[in-house]
N, C-alpha and C positions, 0 to 999 in steps of 0.2 A: 351341494347344490348351489354354492357361489360360482364353482367353475362351467356348471351347465348355464348360469346367466351371461357369463364373459364370453361363452362361443355364441350363445343367442341372439344377445343383444347388437352386437356389429352386423348379423344376418337379417335382422328387424327393420334395422337402420337402413340398409340397403334397399330391401324391399318395399318400403315406403318413398324412399327415393326415387326408385323404377317407376311406382306409380304415380308422383308427381310428375316427374319428368314425361311419362307417357302421356298422362293428360294433356300436358303443354303442346305434347308434340302433334295431338290431334285437334287442338281446340282454332278456332280462326283469328289471326292476330288483329286482324282489321275491328273486331268486334269487341266494342268496350263495354263493359256487362255495367247495368248500372242497377243499384238497391231502390233508386225509386220507382220503377216501373211495377205496377200494378199498387202503388203506396199513394197516398192521399199527397197532393202537393203540399211543402211544407208552409206554416202559417207566414204572411210576410204583411208589413206596412213600410210602402217606400213612396217619398216623394217622385214625383212625375220630371223627367228629364228638362222639361221644357218648360215646366211651372211648378218650381219646387213648394210652392204654398198648396200644391193639388196633392192628394196623399192617397195611394192606391192598396187596397187588401185582398185578400182572397174575397170575401164576400162582394166585391164589385165585378167579379166576374163569373160568380157564380150562377149556374145555368147555362153557362156558354159551354162549347168546345172551341177550344182555340189553339194556337202555336203559340208556345212561349220561345222566341229566339233571342238566344245569347249574341251579342256582337259587340263591334268596337269601331270606329273610325280608325284605330291603328291597322286593323285586319285585313290584309287584301283579299281573303277568301272570303270575308263578310261582306265586301264592296263586290266580288265575284257573285253572290246569291242576291244580292238584291233586286237585281232585274228578275228572276224568276220568283222571288216572293212576291215582287208587286205584280207579277201577272197572276200569282195564287189570291190575292188579295181581289184582283179585279173579275175573279171567279167565287167571289164570296168567303173565301177560309179566311176567317179572323186571325190576326198576328197582331200578338203584345210583344215589343221589344224590351230586353233587360239589357241594359248596356252596363259592360264591364270596361271601367275605366282602369286601365293598365299602367298607367304612368303616376296614380296617386297611392301610396301608401300611409294610413293614418300614424302608424306607429312609427315611420321614420320621415315623413316629410308632413306637415300641417298646411303645406299651402296647395291649395286647388283654387282654378281660375273657372268657375263655372259658366261665365259668361263668354270665354273663348270656346270651352267646350261644347257648347249650345250652338256657336258660329260654324264648327267645324262638322256638327251631326247637320245642321240646316244645309249647307254646302255639299255636303257626301249626298244626301236624301235627293235634292235639286237635280244633282247631277246623274244618281244611279237609278234613281227611283224610292218611293217612301211606301213600303208596305204595310207599315205599322198603324195601327189605333191609336196608340200612343204607345211612349219607352219609359221606363222604370229605370231608376238610379239606384245601386246598392254601394254605394261609396266604402261601406266599412266590409264588405263583401260577405255578410253573416247568410244572407239568404242565397247566395251562389256557393256559399260552402255546403250549405243545408241540401242544396239541390245536387252536390257533387261534380257541380263544373270544374272542369279543369283548365279550360281556356274559352276560346271562341273560332268561329262559332260552334255553338249546341243549340238543339232545338229539342222539345218536348212536346209533346200533343197532350193536351192535358181535355179529358172529358167533361160534361156539364156537371158530374158531381165532383168535379176537383181532383180528379185521378190522374196520374200520370199512365198514358198508355204505351208512349214509346219515348225513348230518348236517343238523339241521333247525334253524333260528334264528327262534326265535319260540313260541307254546305250541302243545301238542299238544292237538288236539281232534278230535272225530269225522271231520272231514271231511279234516285232516291226516292222521290216522292210516290212512283208509282209502286215499287216495290216494297216501301218501310210504310210510307203513311197512309196514303190512298182506301185501302183496305180497311184501316182501322176509323179511319176519318166518317167512311159510308156507315159503318157499324153504331157508331158513338152518334151519328145523327139520325 
């Protein structure tokens, strides 16, 4: 009986490995799977980037369909998408910013200059367009981790019940908007 398993085990491993590799061969490498799609948005309680005394929670956005856009002033792709996002806001799309502060890590560096960041944000949005109703700041990155964010820009479409309909990694442009967001946005409203 043990001789039989010695022969079968490598064969089973080979078949499983082939199945795994074949699945990867026929998948789309540009598509990042998100565990958050069709799930409720994680609970959050975050300060407003420009007014830290103001806090935002899920309850503040309940009943609205909106885009949650993860961005940063350090991100050139974020800068490139601000113009198109501003056009969307002018068309009535609600957009909430979630600022990703890349230069701060609370585990290694306790120094953070909020006033300097706020000025960078004001300057960038004045130059490129301001699509945001408001911006939240997640310095400890807990909400970003709960969302499964790996960088910026990333955008989530949230329906009025607080459910994530789409998670897109990369910039939002006219092509992406028409293909991924617009159809679901119309259904959600």
